[in-house]
N, C-alpha and C positions, 0 to 999 in steps of 0.2 A: 460420339467421337470413336473412330475406328482405331484399333490397335494395329501394330505391324502384322500380327498373326491374322487379324480380320482382313487386312488389305491383301495378304497373300491368298487367302481363301477366295476373296472376291475376284482376284485376277486370274484364277484358273477355271477353265471350263469343265469343272468336275463338281458334282453335287456336294454341297456343304457337309451333309451328314457323312458322306464317304470320307471326306478329308478329316473331319473331327474323329471319326472312328479309327482312322489310320494313325493316330498319335502313337509314337514309339516305333513305328515301322519306317523303312526307308522313305524319304520325302518324295513327293510327286516331282517327276523330272520331265523335261521337255527335250525332244530330239532337236538338236541344233540344225540338222540338215533339212528336215521336213517341217519343223515348227510344231509338230503334233506332240501331244502328251503321251509319254511312254505308258504301255499297259501296266496295270497293277499285277496281272498274271500274264506272262508271255504266251503267245499262241502255242508254243511247243509244250507248255505245261497244262493246257486246257483239258486234254484227255486224262492225264494222270490226276488232275484236280477233281474232275468229274467222277472218276472211279473211287477216289478217296471219299468224296462227299456222299456218294451213293450209299456207302456203308453207315452213314450217320443220318439217314432220312428216317421218317416215322416207321414204326414197326410194320404197320399195314402195307406200306409201300415196299418195304424189304421183302415181306412174305409174298407179295403179289408179283414183283418184278425181278427179284434177285435170287431167291432160293431155288436150288435145283430140285428136281423130283427124285424119286427113288432110283431111277436109272441114271441119274447124273446129268440130265438134260436141263438146260436153262429155260426159263419161261419164254413164251413166244414174244413177249413185249420187252425183253431184256434190252436189246439194242436200241429200241425206240426210247426207253426210259433213260438210258445212259446218254443218248443223243439229246434228249430234252435238257438234261442237266448241263451238258456241254454248252448248249445254246445259251442257257441262263448265265453260266459262268462267263461266257464271252460277252454277253450283253452288259453284265455288271462290271467286269474288270478290264474290258477293252473298249467298249463303246460308252461305258459309264452311264448306263440307264438304271433308274431306280426301280425297285419291285413294282410299285403301282403302275408305272408306265409300261413295264413288260406285261403285266397282267391285262391291261386295257388295250394295248396296241401291238403286242407280239404274241397274242394268245394262240395263234396257229402253230407255234413251236412247242406248245405245252400239251397238245393232244395228238392222238394217232388215229388216222382214218383207215380202217381195214378195207382192203379191196372188196367192192361189192356190198358193203354195209353202210347203212345210212347213219348209224349212231357211232360217234367217235369214242375212243377210250381216253379218258382224262389221265394224263401222266403226272402232272404237277398242279398244285393249287397255290393260291396266293400265299398262304402261310409257308409253303415250301420255298417260295422265292425269298422270303425274309430269312429263312433258315440258310439258304445258299449264300445270301449276302453276308451273314454272320460267319459261316464256315469259310468264306473267301478270305476274311481277315485272318483267321487262324492259319489258313494255308499260306498266305503271304508271309506271315511270321515264320512259318516252317521253312519256306523258301529262303528267306533272308538269313536265317541261322544256318541252314545247310550250305549256302553259298560261302558264308564266313568260314565254316569248318573246312570246306574244300580248299579255299584259298590258303588257310593256315597250313594245311597238309601239303599243298603244292610247294609252298615256300621251303619246306623241309628238304625237298629234292630227293625223296626216297620213294621206293615202290613197295607196296604192301598189299598182297592179295586179300588178306583178311579185311583191311580197311575198305577196299573196293567192294567186297561183298557186303560189308556193313552199311555202306552208303546206299546200296540198292535196296536194303531192307528197312531203312528209316521211314517212319510214317508219322511220327509225332515230335513235337518240340522236346518232350521229355526224353525221348530216345536220342535226339541230337545231343542233349546235355550229357547223357551217359557216354556217348561216343566221344565228346570233347574230353571227358575225364579219362577215358581210355587212352586217347592220344597224349594227354599230359603225362600219364603214368608210363606210357611206352616210349615216348620221345621227348621227355622233359628237358634233357640236356640240349637237344637240338633246338627246341623251341626257345630256350634261353639264349642260345648262340644266335639265332635269327633275330631275336629282340635286340641284342647288343649290336649286331651289324646294322640294324635299322637306325639305332641311336647314333652310331658312328657316322652313318651317311648323313643324318640330319645335322650332326655337328659339323661335318665337312661343308655341308651346304651353307650353314650359317657363317663359317669362316670365309667362304668365297665371297659372300655378300658384305664382308667387312664387319660382321657382328662380333662383338667381344663376349657375348653371352654364351656359355657352354651348356650343353645338355647334361643334366644331372643323371648319372647312370645308376644311382641307387634309388630304390623306391622309398616311400615315406617310412615303411616299416623298418627297412634296413638302417635308415638314417636315425630313427628314434632309438634303435638298439644301441647305437654308438653315442647317443647324446646323454646329457645329464638327466633327461626325463626318465630314462631307463633306471638310473640309480635312484631317482625319487620314487619310482614305482617299487623298488626294493624297500625303501623306507616305509612306504605305505603298508607293506607286508607285515610290518611290526605293529601297526597301529590299529589292529582289529579291536573293536570295542568289547568283544567277549573274552579276550585274553590279554593279559597285561603285557606291556612292552618288554619287560624283563624275561617273561616266559617265552615270548616269540623270539627274542634274541638268542636265548640259550638253545632253543630248537634249531635255529638257523646255523649256529656254529657247530652244533653236533652233527649236522649234515655235511659239513665241509669235508673235502677229501683227506685232509690231515686231521690228526686227533687233536682234541682240545689241549692236551698236555704240550703239543708242539706249537700251539697257536700263539702268535705274538700278542694277541688280545686277551689271553687267559686272565691276566691280572684284573681285567675289567669285570670279570664275572665272579659272582659269589658262588659258594658251594651250594647254596640253597636259593631257589627262585623266590623264596619269601623274603629274602634280604637283598632288595634291589640296590645295585651299585652302578648300573649302566643307565645313563640318562640319555634323553633324546639328542642333545648336542653332541654327545660322544658317538652315538649311532651315526649321525650325519658326518662327523669327522672321519669315521672309518669308511663309510660307503662312498663318500665323495672324493676320496684320495685318488 
């Protein structure tokens, strides 16, 4: 019996392994006008993706095709090597070919034939194709996160040259996470304002549809802080197994902003923690007022 997920996989003209490996990434989408499946990596990103992946190829390939000589010149096959990676990225992420098919039926894109020479130079091998397929998933995750970050910043309606430079330098998911933290620290108030505006728009939309349900503007954490659960959490503070209830209570009141001599609950405390007079019901009655 097929599950709904299995049925979706079967209905798309994309290799099953590609769909399963794409779990957690933006779902496969179909262009409504053409009826074709949208590329995993758009054509505009094929060249940047190839350049990024070239730095993560085997060491032998990097030394042969990428490293400059002492005079700063690139190897003669640099362009051919990058072009081969571009072709594979396009085959996998736009035409949805799998590595075995590329190796057996698109091999002419993986070699370079120097003019006047009978022997070609092999640029990529079958293992390299699987590596590019794996790197494609990482690059798609990078693109998705970068797009989200760009959209969040555009919603702020501000211009920041440092952010623009930062976006051009991003190369990994980890760097995007750092950039997100920077945006939160720099524009935290504006982000919160945008979030509230979105909630108000959603609330207005529900009101126009005649819905009586209102959007809750406080998150779960804020709600819990104001609920009885927060007070019960304070009670648990006193119930540590390694310290008695009485000693914990005494420490708690000693940290209050007013002195114990001014506390209305002073009569509940003994002068010695070894003479307990404060019981759990009394603690509850104090904290739950």
